[in-house]
C-alpha positions in Angstrom: 0.1 0.0 0.0 3.0 1.9 1.0 4.8 1.3 -2.6 1.3 2.1 -4.5 1.0 5.8 -2.9 4.7 6.3 -3.8 4.6 9.1 -6.9 6.1 7.9 -10.2 9.4 9.0 -11.7 9.5 13.0 -11.6 11.2 15.5 -13.4 13.7 17.9 -11.6 12.2 21.7 -11.5 15.3 22.6 -13.8 14.3 20.0 -15.9 10.7 21.3 -15.8 12.0 25.4 -16.1 14.4 23.8 -19.5 11.5 22.0 -20.8 9.1 25.3 -20.8 11.9 26.9 -22.1 13.0 24.9 -24.9 9.3 25.0 -26.1 9.5 28.9 -26.0 12.6 29.7 -27.9 11.0 26.5 -29.9 7.7 28.5 -30.6 9.7 31.8 -31.2 11.8 30.3 -33.7 9.1 28.9 -35.5 7.0 32.0 -35.4 10.0 33.8 -36.7 10.2 31.5 -39.7 6.5 31.9 -40.3 6.8 35.7 -40.2 9.7 35.4 -42.8 8.0 33.1 -44.9 4.7 35.1 -45.0 7.2 38.5 -45.2 8.9 36.6 -48.0 5.6 35.1 -49.6 3.8 38.5 -49.2 6.9 40.6 -51.0 7.2 37.5 -54.1 3.5 38.0 -54.5 4.2 41.4 -54.8 7.2 40.9 -56.8 5.4 38.6 -59.3 2.2 40.2 -59.6 4.4 43.6 -60.6 6.1 41.6 -62.5 3.4 40.1 -64.4 1.7 43.1 -64.5 4.5 44.5 -66.5 5.1 42.0 -68.6 1.5 42.1 -69.2 1.8 45.6 -70.0 4.8 45.5 -72.1 3.1 42.6 -74.3 -0.1 45.4 -74.6 1.9 47.7 -75.9 3.5 45.0 -78.2 0.0 44.1 -79.4 -0.8 47.9 -79.9 2.5 48.5 -81.4 1.6 45.3 -83.8 -1.4 46.4 -84.5 -0.4 49.9 -85.6 2.2 48.1 -87.7 -0.9 46.0 -89.4 -2.6 48.8 -90.0 -0.4 50.9 -91.6 0.6 48.2 -94.2 -3.1 47.2 -94.5 -3.3 51.0 -95.8 -0.3 50.7 -98.2 -1.7 47.6 -99.5 -5.4 49.0 -99.9 -3.6 51.9 -101.5 -1.9 49.9 -104.1 -4.9 47.8 -104.7 -7.0 50.8 -105.1 -4.3 51.9 -107.7 -3.7 48.2 -109.4 -7.8 48.1 -109.5 -8.1 51.7 -111.2 -5.4 50.8 -113.3 -6.9 47.4 -114.0 -9.8 49.5 -115.7 -8.0 52.0 -117.4 -5.9 49.4 -119.2 -9.8 47.4 -120.3 -10.8 50.7 -121.3 -7.3 51.1 -123.8 -7.8 47.3 -124.7 -11.4 48.3 -126.3 -10.0 50.7 -127.9 -7.4 48.5 -129.5 -10.1 46.4 -130.5 -12.0 49.1 -132.2 -9.1 50.3 -134.1 -8.2 46.8 -135.1 -11.8 46.0 -136.3 -11.9 49.8 -137.8 -8.5 48.7 -140.2 -10.5 46.0 -141.7 -12.7 47.7 -143.7 -10.4 50.1 -145.6 -8.3 47.2 -145.9 -10.8 45.2 -147.9 -11.7 48.5 -150.1 -7.9 49.1 -150.9 -8.0 45.4 -152.0 -11.4 45.9 -153.7 -9.6 48.9 -155.6 -6.7 47.1 -156.5 -8.7 43.9 -157.9 -11.5 46.0 -159.7 -8.9 47.8 -161.3 -7.4 45.0 -162.7 -10.1 45.0 -164.9 -9.0 48.0 -167.1 -7.8 47.4 -170.8 -5.2 48.2 -173.3 -3.0 51.0 -172.7 -5.1 51.7 -169.4 -4.2 48.7 -167.4 -1.1 50.8 -166.4 0.9 51.0 -163.0 -0.4 54.6 -162.2 0.1 57.0 -159.3 -3.7 55.3 -158.4 -1.9 51.6 -157.9 1.4 52.9 -156.1 -0.6 54.8 -153.4 -3.4 52.0 -153.5 -0.3 49.5 -153.1 1.3 51.8 -150.4 -2.3 52.1 -148.8 -2.6 48.2 -148.2 0.7 47.7 -146.9 0.4 50.5 -144.7 -3.1 48.8 -143.5 -1.6 45.2 -143.3 1.1 46.7 -140.6 -0.9 48.5 -138.7 -3.0 45.4 -138.2 0.2 43.3 -137.4 1.2 46.4 -135.1 -2.4 46.5 -133.4 -2.5 43.1 -133.1 1.4 42.4 -131.4 0.0 45.5 -129.2 -3.0 43.9 -127.9 -1.3 40.7 -127.3 1.1 42.9 -125.0 -1.9 44.9 -123.6 -3.3 41.2 -122.7 -0.6 40.2 -121.1 -0.1 43.4 -119.0 -3.4 42.6 -117.7 -2.7 39.5 -116.4 0.2 40.9 -114.8 -1.8 43.8 -113.3 -4.3 41.2 -111.8 -2.0 38.8 -110.5 -0.1 42.2 -108.7 -4.1 42.5 -107.6 -4.6 38.6 -106.3 -1.4 39.2 -104.6 -2.5 42.5 -102.5 -5.7 41.1 -101.8 -4.5 37.8 -100.2 -2.0 40.0 -98.4 -5.0 42.1 -97.4 -6.8 39.2 -96.6 -4.2 37.5 -94.2 -3.7 41.2 -92.7 -7.5 41.8 -92.1 -7.4 38.3 -90.3 -4.2 39.1 -88.5 -5.5 42.5 -86.9 -8.8 40.9 -86.3 -7.1 38.3 -84.0 -5.1 40.9 -82.4 -7.9 43.2 -82.0 -9.2 40.2 -79.8 -5.9 40.0 -78.1 -5.9 43.6 -77.3 -9.5 43.2 -76.0 -8.8 40.4 -73.7 -8.5 41.0 -69.7 -7.7 39.0 -66.8 -11.4 39.0 -65.9 -12.3 37.9 -69.4 -15.3 35.1 -69.4 -13.7 33.5 -72.5 -10.1 33.3 -71.4 -8.7 29.6 -70.8 -6.0 27.1 -70.6 -4.2 26.5 -73.8 -1.6 23.8 -73.0 -0.6 23.8 -76.4 -0.1 27.4 -77.2 3.6 27.6 -76.4 3.9 25.0 -79.2 5.7 26.4 -82.6 3.6 25.3 -85.1 3.2 26.4 -88.8 5.5 28.2 -91.0 6.7 31.2 -88.7 8.6 33.7 -90.4 11.1 36.5 -89.1 9.7 40.3 -88.5 12.0 41.2 -91.6 10.3 38.6 -94.0 7.0 39.7 -93.0 7.9 43.0 -93.9 9.9 42.1 -96.8 6.6 40.5 -98.2 4.4 43.0 -98.2 6.9 45.0 -99.4 7.8 43.0 -102.4 4.0 42.8 -102.9 3.9 46.4 -102.8 7.0 46.7 -105.2 5.5 44.3 -107.6 2.3 46.3 -107.9 3.5 49.3 -108.5 6.2 47.7 -110.8 3.2 46.9 -113.0 1.5 49.7 -112.6 4.6 51.8 -114.0 4.8 49.3 -116.7 1.0 49.5 -117.1 1.2 53.5 -117.6 3.7 53.0 -120.1 2.0 51.0 -122.0 -1.1 53.2 -122.1 0.9 55.9 -123.2 2.7 53.6 -126.0 -1.2 53.0 -127.1 -2.0 56.3 -127.0 0.6 57.1 -129.3 0.1 54.5 -131.6 -3.5 54.9 -132.2 -2.7 58.6 -132.6 0.0 57.9 -134.9 -1.6 55.0 -136.8 -4.9 57.3 -137.1 -3.1 59.9 -138.7 -1.2 57.9 -141.0 -4.4 56.3 -142.1 -6.1 59.7 -143.1 -3.2 60.9 -144.5 -2.5 57.8 -147.1 -6.1 57.7 -147.7 -6.2 61.2 -148.4 -3.3 60.5 -151.0 -5.1 57.7 -152.5 -8.4 59.9 -152.8 -6.1 62.8 -154.2 -4.4 60.2 -156.9 -8.2 59.0 -157.9 -9.1 62.3 -158.5 -6.1 63.4 -160.5 -6.5 60.3 -162.5 -10.3 60.6 -163.5 -9.0 64.4 -164.6 -6.5 62.6 -166.4 -9.0 60.0 -167.9 -11.7 62.5 -168.7 -9.1 64.7 -170.1 -7.7 62.2 -172.3 -11.5 61.0 -173.1 -12.6 64.6 -174.5 -9.1 64.7 -176.6 -10.4 61.6 -177.7 -13.5 62.6 -178.8 -12.1 65.7 -180.3 -10.3 64.0 -182.4 -13.2 61.0 -183.3 -14.8 64.3 -184.5 -12.1 65.5 -186.2 -11.7 62.0 -188.1 -15.6 61.8 -188.5 -15.5 65.9 -190.2 -12.5 64.4 -192.1 -14.3 61.2 -193.5 -17.6 63.2 -194.5 -15.1 65.2 -196.9 -13.3 62.6 -198.0 -16.1 60.9 -199.2 -16.6 63.8 -200.6 -13.4 64.3 -202.5 -14.1 60.9 -203.5 -17.3 61.2 -204.7 -16.0 64.6 -206.9 -13.1 62.3 -208.3 -15.4 59.8 -209.3 -17.3 62.5 -211.1 -14.9 64.0 -212.5 -13.4 60.7 -214.1 -17.1 60.5 -215.6 -17.0 64.0 -217.1 -14.1 63.1 -218.5 -15.8 60.1 -220.7 -17.4 62.6 -223.3 -14.2 64.6 -224.2 -12.0 61.8 -224.4 -14.9 59.7 -227.1 -15.3 63.1 -229.0 -11.6 63.3 -229.5 -11.1 59.8 -230.1 -14.4 59.8 -232.5 -12.7 62.7 -234.3 -9.4 61.0 -234.9 -11.0 57.9 -235.8 -13.0 60.0 -238.3 -9.9 61.7 -239.7 -7.9 58.5 -240.0 -10.7 57.9 -243.1 -9.9 61.1 -245.3 -8.6 60.2 -248.5 -5.3 59.9 -250.4 -3.1 63.1 -249.5 -6.0 64.4 -247.5 -4.6 61.9 -244.7 -2.2 65.0 -243.3 -0.3 65.0 -240.2 -1.9 68.7 -239.8 -2.0 70.8 -236.9 -5.7 69.8 -236.3 -4.5 65.9 -236.1 -1.2 66.8 -233.8 -3.9 68.6 -231.5 -6.2 65.9 -231.5 -3.4 63.8 -230.7 -2.2 65.5 -228.1 -6.1 65.9 -226.7 -6.4 62.4 -226.3 -2.9 61.7 -224.4 -3.9 64.6 -222.5 -7.3 63.3 -221.4 -6.0 60.0 -220.8 -3.2 61.2 -218.7 -5.4 63.5 -216.9 -8.0 60.5 -216.2 -5.1 58.5 -215.2 -3.9 60.9 -212.3 -7.7 61.3 -211.3 -7.5 57.2 -210.8 -4.3 57.6 -208.9 -5.7 60.2 -206.5 -9.2 58.3 -206.2 -7.0 55.5 -205.0 -4.9 57.2 -202.5 -8.8 58.8 -201.6 -9.8 55.7 -200.9 -6.9 54.4 -199.3 -7.2 57.6 -196.6 -10.7 57.1 -196.5 -10.2 53.4 -195.3 -7.2 55.1 -192.8 -9.6 57.5 -191.3 -12.3 54.6 -190.9 -9.4 52.5 -189.1 -8.5 55.7 -187.0 -12.2 56.2 -186.4 -12.4 52.4 -185.1 -9.2 52.7 -183.0 -10.5 56.3 -181.5 -13.9 54.8 -180.4 -12.2 51.8 -179.2 -10.2 53.6 -176.7 -12.6 56.0 -175.8 -14.7 52.3 -175.1 -11.4 52.1 -172.8 -11.0 55.5 -171.4 -15.2 55.1 -170.5 -14.2 51.5 -168.9 -11.5 52.6 -166.9 -13.8 56.2 -165.7 -16.6 53.3 -164.5 -13.7 51.2 -162.5 -12.2 54.3 -160.7 -15.2 56.7 -160.4 -18.3 54.7 -159.7 -16.4 51.6 -158.4 -13.8 52.3 -156.7 -14.2 56.3 -155.7 -17.6 55.7 -155.0 -17.0 52.7 -152.3 -14.2 54.6 -151.1 -16.4 57.2 -149.7 -17.8 54.6 -146.8 -14.3 54.9 -145.4 -14.5 56.7 -142.0 -11.4 57.2 -140.1 -12.0 58.5 -136.6 -9.5 58.8 -133.5 -9.2 55.4 -131.9 
């Protein structure tokens, strides 16, 4: 019983005091470390918050700068696109002018070729390589050359339109991408820490796609702008060339057309003058023919009129040849009768010779008349071809400024 009442092992009061001291020291140490940890945590939170805010602010500024860069290049591309679209429209207008000019050259060429073909129907001496034909050949060659030139220029214009449209397409695609990029960055600029649609994106840090450097990004749009400028400058130069070609060709066509018309008018006047002279000559020949016919009639009458005197003289000679004996004398009467018969016979021969010559002249006049009449018909045929067929057909030629 005494044993049971005895206290268990007890610590010394000093140990108790030491234990209490240790608890206090341990508590104070732990509390101090905790306070330091809390202070460090607060400092770290504040530092990270400031760093996060600064970084986010810096990113926001960079997003804003990037948006301004995109807007700048988008405006540049918009301006170049507007210019190239306008240039395409202008060049299409010039293309229409070229096509109209090309079409307008066809009718004058057909007319010039028809004139050359019609003039092959001239006959005789009038089938001559005259000034009209020379000018018509020049006109034909000029028109063929102009048609070839306009054709080549039209092909060049079509190619330039294709190049312009290619530059336009590149600008449009670049603008489309810029619009998409600007829309995305606008969205990014509107995002805040309290935005409802922000989420964790575990794959956001992966470098997917074909990323390019900022320099490559600038160079890409710059190349598109430079290409558009180049094609626009080429197009402007081509339009100036087309304008000069159309003006020059229209002037050349008008000038040559007038040269042909002048040659036709001069030639018609020459042919009419020649025809008038031929008609005058024909009148002279016909008058001379009439005179020669009268001369032949007079010669025939003169020959007929000599029959009486020759018969009288020959009858007298025949009668006196029957004088008897010594009366058959070669007297002055007989001598005169002999001379008379010889003289009349000689004169009749002269009249016959004159008649033969007159008839020859009459035949020559007849041949000359036929030749003149034939030549007049040749001139009439030429006038019909030149004045009626060709000149009237050429009246339909109208060369306007293309």
